[in-house]
VMD Tcl script that builds the backbone (N, CA, C; Angstrom):
set m [mol new atoms 561]
animate dup $m
set s [atomselect $m all]
$s set {name element resname resid chain x y z} {
  {N N UNK 1 A -5.602 -0.525 -5.350}
  {CA C UNK 1 A -4.748 0.405 -3.992}
  {C C UNK 1 A -4.778 -0.610 -3.147}
  {N N UNK 2 A -5.672 -1.236 -2.751}
  {CA C UNK 2 A -5.735 -2.197 -1.194}
  {C C UNK 2 A -5.124 -3.091 -1.167}
  {N N UNK 3 A -4.640 -3.904 -2.590}
  {CA C UNK 3 A -3.670 -4.776 -2.513}
  {C C UNK 3 A -2.670 -4.418 -2.499}
  {N N UNK 4 A -1.823 -2.881 -2.551}
  {CA C UNK 4 A -0.774 -2.641 -2.264}
  {C C UNK 4 A -0.489 -2.417 -1.028}
  {N N UNK 5 A -1.839 -1.873 -0.250}
  {CA C UNK 5 A -1.554 -1.990 1.047}
  {C C UNK 5 A -1.302 -3.296 2.005}
  {N N UNK 6 A -1.936 -4.453 1.058}
  {CA C UNK 6 A -1.517 -5.837 1.882}
  {C C UNK 6 A -0.160 -5.951 1.823}
  {N N UNK 7 A -0.197 -5.966 0.475}
  {CA C UNK 7 A 1.565 -6.291 0.075}
  {C C UNK 7 A 2.467 -5.458 1.341}
  {N N UNK 8 A 2.430 -4.469 1.468}
  {CA C UNK 8 A 2.945 -3.735 2.311}
  {C C UNK 8 A 3.165 -4.011 4.003}
  {N N UNK 9 A 1.497 -4.505 4.571}
  {CA C UNK 9 A 1.455 -5.268 5.467}
  {C C UNK 9 A 2.149 -6.433 5.637}
  {N N UNK 10 A 1.885 -7.354 4.678}
  {CA C UNK 10 A 2.528 -8.473 4.699}
  {C C UNK 10 A 3.872 -8.976 4.819}
  {N N UNK 11 A 5.064 -7.450 4.639}
  {CA C UNK 11 A 6.194 -7.744 4.644}
  {C C UNK 11 A 6.456 -7.663 5.783}
  {N N UNK 12 A 5.606 -7.595 6.989}
  {CA C UNK 12 A 6.070 -7.435 8.191}
  {C C UNK 12 A 5.080 -8.493 8.931}
  {N N UNK 13 A 3.721 -8.628 8.647}
  {CA C UNK 13 A 2.945 -9.901 9.251}
  {C C UNK 13 A 1.659 -10.562 8.133}
  {N N UNK 14 A 1.813 -11.857 8.338}
  {CA C UNK 14 A 0.775 -12.405 7.244}
  {C C UNK 14 A -0.836 -12.207 7.461}
  {N N UNK 15 A -1.495 -11.974 6.481}
  {CA C UNK 15 A -2.505 -11.736 6.861}
  {C C UNK 15 A -3.697 -12.828 6.026}
  {N N UNK 16 A -4.847 -13.510 6.666}
  {CA C UNK 16 A -5.643 -13.897 5.911}
  {C C UNK 16 A -6.399 -13.324 4.974}
  {N N UNK 17 A -7.339 -13.851 4.092}
  {CA C UNK 17 A -8.254 -12.779 3.324}
  {C C UNK 17 A -9.038 -12.086 4.121}
  {N N UNK 18 A -9.799 -12.883 5.393}
  {CA C UNK 18 A -10.697 -12.434 6.203}
  {C C UNK 18 A -10.024 -11.222 6.966}
  {N N UNK 19 A -8.770 -11.528 7.302}
  {CA C UNK 19 A -8.312 -10.643 7.833}
  {C C UNK 19 A -7.786 -9.161 7.687}
  {N N UNK 20 A -7.621 -9.383 6.248}
  {CA C UNK 20 A -7.235 -8.066 5.190}
  {C C UNK 20 A -8.412 -7.517 4.806}
  {N N UNK 21 A -9.891 -7.972 4.666}
  {CA C UNK 21 A -11.048 -7.511 4.477}
  {C C UNK 21 A -10.949 -6.561 5.775}
  {N N UNK 22 A -11.173 -7.069 7.118}
  {CA C UNK 22 A -11.349 -6.262 8.367}
  {C C UNK 22 A -10.432 -5.241 8.063}
  {N N UNK 23 A -9.075 -5.116 7.566}
  {CA C UNK 23 A -7.888 -4.150 8.031}
  {C C UNK 23 A -8.623 -3.157 6.785}
  {N N UNK 24 A -8.680 -3.639 5.544}
  {CA C UNK 24 A -8.951 -2.923 4.641}
  {C C UNK 24 A -10.465 -1.568 4.715}
  {N N UNK 25 A -11.299 -2.525 5.448}
  {CA C UNK 25 A -12.720 -1.808 5.584}
  {C C UNK 25 A -12.331 -0.548 6.555}
  {N N UNK 26 A -11.487 -0.135 7.151}
  {CA C UNK 26 A -10.788 0.485 7.846}
  {C C UNK 26 A -10.302 2.058 7.068}
  {N N UNK 27 A -9.986 1.683 6.398}
  {CA C UNK 27 A -9.201 2.888 5.138}
  {C C UNK 27 A -10.226 3.722 4.202}
  {N N UNK 28 A -9.705 4.468 3.784}
  {CA C UNK 28 A -10.596 5.507 2.914}
  {C C UNK 28 A -9.488 5.657 1.490}
  {N N UNK 29 A -9.938 5.802 0.619}
  {CA C UNK 29 A -8.774 6.023 -0.473}
  {C C UNK 29 A -9.474 7.847 -0.936}
  {N N UNK 30 A -8.478 8.148 -1.040}
  {CA C UNK 30 A -8.048 9.958 -1.697}
  {C C UNK 30 A -7.125 10.011 -2.815}
  {N N UNK 31 A -7.927 11.157 -3.509}
  {CA C UNK 31 A -6.302 11.708 -4.525}
  {C C UNK 31 A -6.418 13.072 -4.443}
  {N N UNK 32 A -5.231 13.272 -4.355}
  {CA C UNK 32 A -4.859 14.928 -4.097}
  {C C UNK 32 A -3.863 15.367 -5.484}
  {N N UNK 33 A -4.209 16.736 -6.102}
  {CA C UNK 33 A -3.318 17.150 -7.114}
  {C C UNK 33 A -2.007 17.846 -6.661}
  {N N UNK 34 A -1.031 17.832 -7.301}
  {CA C UNK 34 A -0.110 18.363 -6.938}
  {C C UNK 34 A 0.081 19.814 -6.424}
  {N N UNK 35 A 0.181 20.157 -5.347}
  {CA C UNK 35 A 0.370 21.464 -4.620}
  {C C UNK 35 A -0.681 21.642 -3.911}
  {N N UNK 36 A -1.402 20.728 -3.485}
  {CA C UNK 36 A -2.681 20.607 -2.770}
  {C C UNK 36 A -2.538 19.889 -1.396}
  {N N UNK 37 A -2.966 20.521 -0.420}
  {CA C UNK 37 A -2.645 20.105 1.147}
  {C C UNK 37 A -3.470 19.016 1.757}
  {N N UNK 38 A -3.065 18.170 2.082}
  {CA C UNK 38 A -3.611 16.845 2.984}
  {C C UNK 38 A -3.824 17.669 4.350}
  {N N UNK 39 A -2.910 18.035 5.035}
  {CA C UNK 39 A -2.961 18.961 6.193}
  {C C UNK 39 A -2.503 20.097 5.932}
  {N N UNK 40 A -2.967 21.137 6.701}
  {CA C UNK 40 A -2.767 22.694 6.565}
  {C C UNK 40 A -2.099 23.050 8.295}
  {N N UNK 41 A -1.080 23.536 8.826}
  {CA C UNK 41 A -1.683 24.157 9.932}
  {C C UNK 41 A -2.318 24.820 10.683}
  {N N UNK 42 A -2.629 24.218 12.020}
  {CA C UNK 42 A -3.654 24.851 12.302}
  {C C UNK 42 A -5.051 24.250 12.209}
  {N N UNK 43 A -5.059 23.048 11.507}
  {CA C UNK 43 A -5.896 22.327 11.166}
  {C C UNK 43 A -6.172 20.816 11.962}
  {N N UNK 44 A -7.378 20.420 12.474}
  {CA C UNK 44 A -7.415 19.016 13.013}
  {C C UNK 44 A -6.621 17.816 11.900}
  {N N UNK 45 A -6.040 17.475 12.684}
  {CA C UNK 45 A -5.600 16.055 11.980}
  {C C UNK 45 A -6.359 15.009 12.147}
  {N N UNK 46 A -7.108 14.796 11.007}
  {CA C UNK 46 A -8.013 13.095 10.783}
  {C C UNK 46 A -7.113 11.851 10.596}
  {N N UNK 47 A -6.048 12.176 9.559}
  {CA C UNK 47 A -6.078 11.161 8.855}
  {C C UNK 47 A -4.272 10.694 9.150}
  {N N UNK 48 A -3.905 9.314 9.163}
  {CA C UNK 48 A -2.642 8.698 8.969}
  {C C UNK 48 A -2.565 8.545 7.744}
  {N N UNK 49 A -1.718 8.913 6.774}
  {CA C UNK 49 A -1.739 8.569 5.431}
  {C C UNK 49 A -0.784 7.483 5.156}
  {N N UNK 50 A -1.562 6.478 4.233}
  {CA C UNK 50 A -0.400 5.550 3.727}
  {C C UNK 50 A -0.417 5.912 2.061}
  {N N UNK 51 A 0.767 6.224 1.484}
  {CA C UNK 51 A 0.698 6.664 -0.298}
  {C C UNK 51 A 0.971 5.838 -0.650}
  {N N UNK 52 A 0.050 5.333 -1.664}
  {CA C UNK 52 A -0.234 4.381 -2.594}
  {C C UNK 52 A 0.456 4.946 -4.174}
  {N N UNK 53 A 0.605 5.762 -4.249}
  {CA C UNK 53 A 1.132 6.616 -5.436}
  {C C UNK 53 A 1.365 7.928 -5.318}
  {N N UNK 54 A 2.687 8.607 -5.640}
  {CA C UNK 54 A 2.725 9.894 -5.795}
  {C C UNK 54 A 4.003 10.612 -4.784}
  {N N UNK 55 A 4.141 11.682 -4.168}
  {CA C UNK 55 A 5.066 12.166 -3.507}
  {C C UNK 55 A 4.388 13.634 -2.603}
  {N N UNK 56 A 4.879 13.490 -1.449}
  {CA C UNK 56 A 4.312 14.454 -0.138}
  {C C UNK 56 A 5.731 14.958 0.291}
  {N N UNK 57 A 5.359 16.138 0.979}
  {CA C UNK 57 A 6.341 16.690 1.717}
  {C C UNK 57 A 5.687 17.246 3.033}
  {N N UNK 58 A 6.262 17.246 4.181}
  {CA C UNK 58 A 5.874 17.350 5.688}
  {C C UNK 58 A 6.703 18.781 5.825}
  {N N UNK 59 A 6.020 20.018 6.273}
  {CA C UNK 59 A 7.147 21.184 6.234}
  {C C UNK 59 A 6.529 21.729 7.623}
  {N N UNK 60 A 7.371 22.215 8.439}
  {CA C UNK 60 A 7.350 23.108 9.254}
  {C C UNK 60 A 7.585 24.450 9.547}
  {N N UNK 61 A 6.921 25.344 9.755}
  {CA C UNK 61 A 7.244 26.961 9.111}
  {C C UNK 61 A 7.532 27.754 10.463}
  {N N UNK 62 A 8.589 28.140 10.541}
  {CA C UNK 62 A 8.878 28.782 12.145}
  {C C UNK 62 A 8.452 30.095 12.161}
  {N N UNK 63 A 8.754 30.941 13.268}
  {CA C UNK 63 A 8.033 32.055 13.530}
  {C C UNK 63 A 8.779 33.141 12.572}
  {N N UNK 64 A 9.632 33.016 12.182}
  {CA C UNK 64 A 9.916 34.138 11.015}
  {C C UNK 64 A 9.493 33.783 9.561}
  {N N UNK 65 A 8.871 32.774 9.325}
  {CA C UNK 65 A 8.248 32.117 8.134}
  {C C UNK 65 A 9.077 31.576 7.242}
  {N N UNK 66 A 10.140 31.261 7.961}
  {CA C UNK 66 A 11.062 30.127 7.169}
  {C C UNK 66 A 10.497 28.460 7.183}
  {N N UNK 67 A 10.696 27.967 6.093}
  {CA C UNK 67 A 9.940 26.551 5.811}
  {C C UNK 67 A 10.944 25.653 6.177}
  {N N UNK 68 A 10.824 25.068 6.604}
  {CA C UNK 68 A 11.368 23.497 7.130}
  {C C UNK 68 A 10.698 22.092 6.877}
  {N N UNK 69 A 11.729 21.417 6.149}
  {CA C UNK 69 A 11.248 20.076 5.435}
  {C C UNK 69 A 11.463 19.399 6.003}
  {N N UNK 70 A 10.281 18.572 7.005}
  {CA C UNK 70 A 10.849 17.602 8.210}
  {C C UNK 70 A 10.874 16.427 7.147}
  {N N UNK 71 A 10.206 15.522 6.581}
  {CA C UNK 71 A 10.304 14.377 5.696}
  {C C UNK 71 A 9.496 14.595 4.332}
  {N N UNK 72 A 9.844 13.714 3.571}
  {CA C UNK 72 A 9.272 13.203 2.546}
  {C C UNK 72 A 8.536 11.893 2.837}
  {N N UNK 73 A 7.838 11.554 1.599}
  {CA C UNK 73 A 6.877 10.510 1.649}
  {C C UNK 73 A 6.659 10.090 0.278}
  {N N UNK 74 A 7.009 8.554 -0.151}
  {CA C UNK 74 A 6.409 8.162 -1.465}
  {C C UNK 74 A 5.789 7.001 -1.330}
  {N N UNK 75 A 5.684 6.293 -2.244}
  {CA C UNK 75 A 5.076 5.095 -1.970}
  {C C UNK 75 A 5.731 4.430 -1.327}
  {N N UNK 76 A 4.551 3.726 -0.595}
  {CA C UNK 76 A 4.822 2.771 0.592}
  {C C UNK 76 A 5.604 3.027 1.727}
  {N N UNK 77 A 4.881 4.279 2.085}
  {CA C UNK 77 A 5.307 5.143 3.304}
  {C C UNK 77 A 3.764 5.548 3.902}
  {N N UNK 78 A 4.470 5.725 5.275}
  {CA C UNK 78 A 3.359 6.338 6.021}
  {C C UNK 78 A 3.744 7.920 6.544}
  {N N UNK 79 A 2.636 8.398 6.306}
  {CA C UNK 79 A 2.976 9.763 6.835}
  {C C UNK 79 A 1.615 11.034 7.291}
  {N N UNK 80 A 1.952 11.995 8.338}
  {CA C UNK 80 A 1.263 12.817 8.902}
  {C C UNK 80 A 1.749 13.563 10.132}
  {N N UNK 81 A 1.021 14.466 10.465}
  {CA C UNK 81 A 1.645 15.540 11.734}
  {C C UNK 81 A 1.144 14.585 12.951}
  {N N UNK 82 A 2.266 13.231 13.355}
  {CA C UNK 82 A 1.957 12.334 14.108}
  {C C UNK 82 A 1.578 12.669 15.721}
  {N N UNK 83 A 2.079 14.138 16.104}
  {CA C UNK 83 A 2.127 14.653 17.062}
  {C C UNK 83 A 0.240 15.187 17.287}
  {N N UNK 84 A 0.031 15.839 16.128}
  {CA C UNK 84 A -1.569 16.248 16.150}
  {C C UNK 84 A -2.263 15.127 15.754}
  {N N UNK 85 A -1.798 14.261 15.030}
  {CA C UNK 85 A -2.784 13.253 14.810}
  {C C UNK 85 A -3.254 12.227 16.231}
  {N N UNK 86 A -1.877 12.092 16.767}
  {CA C UNK 86 A -2.230 11.028 18.017}
  {C C UNK 86 A -2.711 11.898 19.445}
  {N N UNK 87 A -2.415 12.940 19.421}
  {CA C UNK 87 A -3.037 13.547 20.838}
  {C C UNK 87 A -4.162 14.508 20.116}
  {N N UNK 88 A -4.889 14.527 18.859}
  {CA C UNK 88 A -5.941 15.164 18.276}
  {C C UNK 88 A -5.907 16.406 18.760}
  {N N UNK 89 A -5.014 17.365 18.409}
  {CA C UNK 89 A -4.629 18.922 18.506}
  {C C UNK 89 A -4.302 19.322 17.067}
  {N N UNK 90 A -4.300 20.994 17.051}
  {CA C UNK 90 A -3.978 21.294 15.635}
  {C C UNK 90 A -2.483 21.231 15.342}
  {N N UNK 91 A -2.635 20.730 13.960}
  {CA C UNK 91 A -1.431 20.871 12.943}
  {C C UNK 91 A -0.373 21.754 13.199}
  {N N UNK 92 A 0.685 21.591 13.550}
  {CA C UNK 92 A 1.983 22.410 13.386}
  {C C UNK 92 A 2.739 22.386 12.195}
  {N N UNK 93 A 2.377 21.310 11.377}
  {CA C UNK 93 A 2.531 21.171 10.206}
  {C C UNK 93 A 2.148 21.035 8.964}
  {N N UNK 94 A 2.094 20.985 7.885}
  {CA C UNK 94 A 1.569 21.490 6.773}
  {C C UNK 94 A 2.335 20.143 5.806}
  {N N UNK 95 A 1.078 19.481 5.147}
  {CA C UNK 95 A 1.470 18.147 4.276}
  {C C UNK 95 A 0.875 18.239 3.051}
  {N N UNK 96 A 1.597 18.882 2.055}
  {CA C UNK 96 A 1.614 18.906 0.742}
  {C C UNK 96 A 1.858 17.914 -0.244}
  {N N UNK 97 A 1.520 17.793 -1.228}
  {CA C UNK 97 A 1.540 17.191 -2.676}
  {C C UNK 97 A 3.021 17.739 -3.601}
  {N N UNK 98 A 4.018 16.841 -3.785}
  {CA C UNK 98 A 4.636 17.505 -4.551}
  {C C UNK 98 A 4.287 17.012 -5.783}
  {N N UNK 99 A 3.707 15.699 -6.042}
  {CA C UNK 99 A 3.417 15.119 -7.226}
  {C C UNK 99 A 1.532 15.001 -6.962}
  {N N UNK 100 A 0.966 14.707 -8.075}
  {CA C UNK 100 A -0.428 14.084 -7.997}
  {C C UNK 100 A -0.402 12.655 -7.253}
  {N N UNK 101 A -1.391 12.636 -5.990}
  {CA C UNK 101 A -0.825 11.579 -4.992}
  {C C UNK 101 A -2.175 10.700 -4.723}
  {N N UNK 102 A -1.912 9.529 -4.322}
  {CA C UNK 102 A -3.278 8.667 -4.061}
  {C C UNK 102 A -2.583 8.092 -2.858}
  {N N UNK 103 A -3.518 8.362 -1.670}
  {CA C UNK 103 A -3.153 7.728 -0.143}
  {C C UNK 103 A -4.784 7.197 0.015}
  {N N UNK 104 A -4.288 6.159 1.200}
  {CA C UNK 104 A -5.119 5.484 1.924}
  {C C UNK 104 A -5.224 6.161 3.138}
  {N N UNK 105 A -6.363 6.480 3.555}
  {CA C UNK 105 A -6.393 7.421 4.705}
  {C C UNK 105 A -7.102 6.338 5.927}
  {N N UNK 106 A -6.301 6.728 7.539}
  {CA C UNK 106 A -6.844 6.124 8.462}
  {C C UNK 106 A -7.237 6.889 9.169}
  {N N UNK 107 A -8.334 6.925 10.180}
  {CA C UNK 107 A -8.942 7.726 11.131}
  {C C UNK 107 A -8.066 7.021 12.294}
  {N N UNK 108 A -7.784 8.157 13.470}
  {CA C UNK 108 A -7.447 7.483 14.503}
  {C C UNK 108 A -8.571 6.311 15.040}
  {N N UNK 109 A -9.428 6.407 15.301}
  {CA C UNK 109 A -10.717 5.842 15.796}
  {C C UNK 109 A -10.578 4.402 14.724}
  {N N UNK 110 A -10.605 4.774 13.728}
  {CA C UNK 110 A -10.115 3.262 13.175}
  {C C UNK 110 A -8.780 2.395 13.131}
  {N N UNK 111 A -7.780 3.231 13.263}
  {CA C UNK 111 A -6.141 2.881 14.064}
  {C C UNK 111 A -6.511 1.964 14.996}
  {N N UNK 112 A -7.181 2.209 16.021}
  {CA C UNK 112 A -7.335 2.001 17.567}
  {C C UNK 112 A -8.119 0.749 17.180}
  {N N UNK 113 A -9.198 0.875 16.420}
  {CA C UNK 113 A -10.294 -0.724 16.265}
  {C C UNK 113 A -9.155 -1.610 15.677}
  {N N UNK 114 A -8.448 -1.268 14.565}
  {CA C UNK 114 A -7.335 -2.094 13.860}
  {C C UNK 114 A -6.622 -2.712 15.168}
  {N N UNK 115 A -5.960 -2.079 15.985}
  {CA C UNK 115 A -5.239 -2.530 17.060}
  {C C UNK 115 A -5.828 -3.653 18.032}
  {N N UNK 116 A -7.005 -2.840 18.421}
  {CA C UNK 116 A -7.666 -3.955 19.435}
  {C C UNK 116 A -8.441 -5.186 18.510}
  {N N UNK 117 A -8.875 -5.028 17.271}
  {CA C UNK 117 A -9.367 -6.198 16.889}
  {C C UNK 117 A -8.375 -7.074 16.075}
  {N N UNK 118 A -7.161 -6.997 15.953}
  {CA C UNK 118 A -6.122 -7.570 15.319}
  {C C UNK 118 A -4.855 -7.266 15.889}
  {N N UNK 119 A -4.275 -8.445 16.782}
  {CA C UNK 119 A -3.036 -8.119 17.257}
  {C C UNK 119 A -1.838 -8.191 16.438}
  {N N UNK 120 A -1.816 -8.780 15.098}
  {CA C UNK 120 A -0.900 -8.305 14.025}
  {C C UNK 120 A -0.965 -7.111 13.605}
  {N N UNK 121 A -2.126 -6.263 13.529}
  {CA C UNK 121 A -1.928 -5.100 13.162}
  {C C UNK 121 A -1.557 -4.417 14.279}
  {N N UNK 122 A -1.375 -4.451 15.263}
  {CA C UNK 122 A -0.928 -3.615 16.723}
  {C C UNK 122 A 0.587 -3.700 16.293}
  {N N UNK 123 A 1.322 -5.112 15.873}
  {CA C UNK 123 A 2.764 -5.699 16.102}
  {C C UNK 123 A 3.004 -4.869 14.570}
  {N N UNK 124 A 1.934 -4.959 13.448}
  {CA C UNK 124 A 2.538 -4.003 12.635}
  {C C UNK 124 A 2.925 -2.761 12.503}
  {N N UNK 125 A 1.714 -1.947 13.535}
  {CA C UNK 125 A 2.103 -0.410 13.492}
  {C C UNK 125 A 3.410 -0.361 14.352}
  {N N UNK 126 A 3.709 -0.818 15.500}
  {CA C UNK 126 A 4.709 -0.929 16.283}
  {C C UNK 126 A 5.914 -0.811 15.507}
  {N N UNK 127 A 5.965 -2.293 14.666}
  {CA C UNK 127 A 7.146 -1.999 13.842}
  {C C UNK 127 A 7.520 -0.648 12.913}
  {N N UNK 128 A 6.331 -0.232 12.300}
  {CA C UNK 128 A 6.473 1.032 11.765}
  {C C UNK 128 A 7.032 2.173 12.249}
  {N N UNK 129 A 6.200 2.425 13.735}
  {CA C UNK 129 A 6.846 3.061 14.562}
  {C C UNK 129 A 8.037 2.969 14.926}
  {N N UNK 130 A 8.633 1.899 15.113}
  {CA C UNK 130 A 10.003 1.789 15.634}
  {C C UNK 130 A 11.448 2.151 14.489}
  {N N UNK 131 A 10.595 1.696 13.416}
  {CA C UNK 131 A 11.729 2.069 12.192}
  {C C UNK 131 A 11.516 3.534 12.045}
  {N N UNK 132 A 10.468 4.174 12.360}
  {CA C UNK 132 A 10.471 5.682 11.782}
  {C C UNK 132 A 11.080 6.288 13.082}
  {N N UNK 133 A 11.203 6.236 14.338}
  {CA C UNK 133 A 12.231 6.815 15.285}
  {C C UNK 133 A 13.810 6.528 14.979}
  {N N UNK 134 A 13.940 5.222 14.769}
  {CA C UNK 134 A 15.286 5.033 14.073}
  {C C UNK 134 A 15.875 5.702 12.815}
  {N N UNK 135 A 14.832 5.921 11.946}
  {CA C UNK 135 A 15.165 7.160 10.590}
  {C C UNK 135 A 15.298 8.431 11.244}
  {N N UNK 136 A 14.293 8.873 12.215}
  {CA C UNK 136 A 14.751 9.870 12.790}
  {C C UNK 136 A 15.982 10.526 13.847}
  {N N UNK 137 A 16.291 9.246 14.425}
  {CA C UNK 137 A 17.121 9.489 14.856}
  {C C UNK 137 A 18.716 9.454 13.980}
  {N N UNK 138 A 18.506 8.982 13.061}
  {CA C UNK 138 A 19.708 8.797 12.262}
  {C C UNK 138 A 19.644 10.257 11.628}
  {N N UNK 139 A 18.561 10.748 11.159}
  {CA C UNK 139 A 18.840 12.140 10.567}
  {C C UNK 139 A 19.158 12.918 11.393}
  {N N UNK 140 A 18.388 13.255 12.729}
  {CA C UNK 140 A 19.237 14.129 13.820}
  {C C UNK 140 A 20.738 14.153 14.100}
  {N N UNK 141 A 20.998 12.710 14.122}
  {CA C UNK 141 A 22.210 12.360 14.094}
  {C C UNK 141 A 23.244 13.183 13.069}
  {N N UNK 142 A 23.004 13.115 11.867}
  {CA C UNK 142 A 23.369 13.409 10.467}
  {C C UNK 142 A 23.365 14.659 10.541}
  {N N UNK 143 A 22.570 15.442 11.032}
  {CA C UNK 143 A 22.318 17.119 10.730}
  {C C UNK 143 A 23.101 17.440 11.932}
  {N N UNK 144 A 23.350 16.853 12.992}
  {CA C UNK 144 A 24.728 17.103 14.096}
  {C C UNK 144 A 25.661 16.964 13.885}
  {N N UNK 145 A 26.223 16.147 13.365}
  {CA C UNK 145 A 27.738 15.706 12.945}
  {C C UNK 145 A 28.087 15.599 11.295}
  {N N UNK 146 A 27.639 15.513 10.306}
  {CA C UNK 146 A 27.832 15.408 9.103}
  {C C UNK 146 A 28.100 16.843 8.394}
  {N N UNK 147 A 28.678 17.137 7.472}
  {CA C UNK 147 A 28.586 18.104 6.720}
  {C C UNK 147 A 27.419 18.320 5.634}
  {N N UNK 148 A 27.242 19.251 4.778}
  {CA C UNK 148 A 26.399 19.117 3.652}
  {C C UNK 148 A 26.658 18.042 2.726}
  {N N UNK 149 A 27.716 17.696 2.419}
  {CA C UNK 149 A 28.136 16.631 1.387}
  {C C UNK 149 A 27.895 15.385 1.895}
  {N N UNK 150 A 28.219 15.477 3.199}
  {CA C UNK 150 A 27.947 14.048 3.457}
  {C C UNK 150 A 26.624 13.679 3.840}
  {N N UNK 151 A 25.794 14.675 4.196}
  {CA C UNK 151 A 24.435 14.745 4.146}
  {C C UNK 151 A 23.648 14.283 2.950}
  {N N UNK 152 A 24.021 14.916 1.952}
  {CA C UNK 152 A 23.555 14.745 0.635}
  {C C UNK 152 A 24.117 13.290 0.172}
  {N N UNK 153 A 25.126 12.688 0.260}
  {CA C UNK 153 A 25.532 11.787 -0.043}
  {C C UNK 153 A 24.732 10.382 0.837}
  {N N UNK 154 A 24.460 10.496 2.412}
  {CA C UNK 154 A 23.714 9.724 2.793}
  {C C UNK 154 A 22.335 9.674 2.312}
  {N N UNK 155 A 22.038 10.930 2.002}
  {CA C UNK 155 A 20.541 10.717 1.656}
  {C C UNK 155 A 20.327 10.318 0.454}
  {N N UNK 156 A 21.341 10.316 -0.499}
  {CA C UNK 156 A 21.007 9.674 -2.097}
  {C C UNK 156 A 21.527 8.211 -2.138}
  {N N UNK 157 A 22.223 7.915 -1.389}
  {CA C UNK 157 A 22.520 6.336 -1.311}
  {C C UNK 157 A 21.372 5.622 -0.320}
  {N N UNK 158 A 20.839 6.393 0.476}
  {CA C UNK 158 A 19.386 6.138 1.293}
  {C C UNK 158 A 18.116 5.792 0.491}
  {N N UNK 159 A 18.056 6.981 -0.254}
  {CA C UNK 159 A 17.077 7.016 -0.923}
  {C C UNK 159 A 17.387 7.529 -2.749}
  {N N UNK 160 A 17.931 6.593 -3.397}
  {CA C UNK 160 A 18.299 7.407 -4.710}
  {C C UNK 160 A 17.168 7.521 -5.698}
  {N N UNK 161 A 15.699 7.077 -5.566}
  {CA C UNK 161 A 14.842 7.512 -6.176}
  {C C UNK 161 A 14.064 8.466 -5.764}
  {N N UNK 162 A 14.263 9.016 -4.759}
  {CA C UNK 162 A 13.867 10.127 -3.927}
  {C C UNK 162 A 14.650 11.276 -4.411}
  {N N UNK 163 A 15.618 11.408 -4.795}
  {CA C UNK 163 A 16.776 12.537 -5.090}
  {C C UNK 163 A 16.277 12.757 -6.510}
  {N N UNK 164 A 15.988 11.616 -7.441}
  {CA C UNK 164 A 15.424 12.037 -8.721}
  {C C UNK 164 A 14.379 12.819 -8.547}
  {N N UNK 165 A 13.255 12.197 -7.882}
  {CA C UNK 165 A 11.897 13.049 -8.114}
  {C C UNK 165 A 11.371 14.462 -7.157}
  {N N UNK 166 A 12.293 14.654 -6.076}
  {CA C UNK 166 A 12.280 15.601 -5.536}
  {C C UNK 166 A 13.033 16.751 -6.221}
  {N N UNK 167 A 12.257 18.211 -6.441}
  {CA C UNK 167 A 13.277 19.437 -7.166}
  {C C UNK 167 A 14.229 19.642 -6.058}
  {N N UNK 168 A 15.215 20.224 -6.647}
  {CA C UNK 168 A 16.659 20.484 -5.991}
  {C C UNK 168 A 16.425 21.476 -4.825}
  {N N UNK 169 A 15.036 22.085 -5.182}
  {CA C UNK 169 A 15.358 23.436 -4.318}
  {C C UNK 169 A 14.842 22.504 -2.960}
  {N N UNK 170 A 13.625 22.098 -3.070}
  {CA C UNK 170 A 13.175 21.188 -1.626}
  {C C UNK 170 A 14.137 20.000 -1.116}
  {N N UNK 171 A 15.007 19.561 -1.698}
  {CA C UNK 171 A 16.381 19.151 -1.067}
  {C C UNK 171 A 17.019 19.673 -0.542}
  {N N UNK 172 A 17.439 20.654 -0.923}
  {CA C UNK 172 A 18.250 21.771 -0.206}
  {C C UNK 172 A 17.678 22.091 1.186}
  {N N UNK 173 A 16.397 22.655 1.328}
  {CA C UNK 173 A 15.437 22.939 2.295}
  {C C UNK 173 A 15.762 21.591 3.088}
  {N N UNK 174 A 15.715 20.466 2.905}
  {CA C UNK 174 A 15.558 19.483 3.470}
  {C C UNK 174 A 16.793 18.973 4.663}
  {N N UNK 175 A 17.931 19.480 3.771}
  {CA C UNK 175 A 19.225 19.202 3.965}
  {C C UNK 175 A 19.680 20.311 5.096}
  {N N UNK 176 A 19.070 21.532 4.607}
  {CA C UNK 176 A 19.276 22.958 5.281}
  {C C UNK 176 A 20.590 23.346 4.757}
  {N N UNK 177 A 20.489 23.262 3.508}
  {CA C UNK 177 A 21.655 24.030 2.468}
  {C C UNK 177 A 20.774 24.981 1.612}
  {N N UNK 178 A 21.968 25.699 1.233}
  {CA C UNK 178 A 21.082 26.729 0.045}
  {C C UNK 178 A 21.075 25.872 -1.462}
  {N N UNK 179 A 20.352 26.342 -2.192}
  {CA C UNK 179 A 20.205 25.576 -3.529}
  {C C UNK 179 A 21.367 25.648 -4.133}
  {N N UNK 180 A 22.284 27.009 -3.689}
  {CA C UNK 180 A 23.691 26.928 -4.591}
  {C C UNK 180 A 24.768 25.815 -4.379}
  {N N UNK 181 A 24.584 25.755 -2.757}
  {CA C UNK 181 A 25.540 24.601 -2.165}
  {C C UNK 181 A 24.850 23.340 -2.533}
  {N N UNK 182 A 23.849 23.198 -2.963}
  {CA C UNK 182 A 23.181 21.650 -3.165}
  {C C UNK 182 A 23.659 21.533 -4.687}
  {N N UNK 183 A 23.686 22.661 -5.462}
  {CA C UNK 183 A 23.833 22.529 -6.828}
  {C C UNK 183 A 25.363 21.984 -7.141}
  {N N UNK 184 A 26.299 22.477 -6.010}
  {CA C UNK 184 A 27.726 21.899 -6.220}
  {C C UNK 184 A 28.111 20.746 -5.434}
  {N N UNK 185 A 27.165 20.253 -4.909}
  {CA C UNK 185 A 27.068 18.755 -4.359}
  {C C UNK 185 A 26.465 17.655 -4.949}
  {N N UNK 186 A 25.568 17.918 -5.774}
  {CA C UNK 186 A 25.247 17.018 -6.760}
  {C C UNK 186 A 25.413 17.064 -8.321}
  {N N UNK 187 A 25.563 15.821 -8.907}
  {CA C UNK 187 A 25.752 15.710 -10.137}
  {C C UNK 187 A 25.065 16.330 -11.125}
}
mol reanalyze $m
mol bondsrecalc $m
mol representation Tube
mol addrep $m
C-alpha cells in the first residue's frame, strides 16, 4: 500500500529511499466497508485521505435535507472536507464509502511536518492543490454553462472508469439531474 503512495508522489517529485521512509512514517492505514463514513457532518476532521483502493463520495446536505455530491474519489485520489481539515473546524460535509475502501490517512500535524521537513513534499502538495483547484473551476464552469447532456459527456470522457463504478443515482446527484434524465443520457 505504501508503494502505491510512493508511485503517486514520484509522478511529481522523485524520492530517495530515506526520503520515502520519512514520508511513509507520517501516514496510517485504515480500511472501511461500503456505506461506512470516514467523516460525518459535525465531526472534527482529523485526516486528509489518500485512496489506495475503493471509491468514496463527498456529500453536502443542505438545510432542506437534500444531498449534493461534491466529489468522488477513487484510487490515487486525495479527499477530505478540506475546509474543516485545514481550519480544524467541524465538518460541513460527509465522506462515505461507495465500495469497500482502503486509505492512507494524514493528520494535519503530520502534513505540516512533511512540508517543513522535506521541500519536495511541499512542492508535491502544492501541485496536488493546484490541480484540485483547476478541476473545481472546470466543474463550476461546466455547471454554469453546460446542459445535462454536455456535463455527462464531459464526465464520461474525463473519468470513464468512474462512470462504470458509480451507481446511476449517485451520478445523477453529482450532475444535478434526475435519475430519469441520466437514464436518457447514458448508454
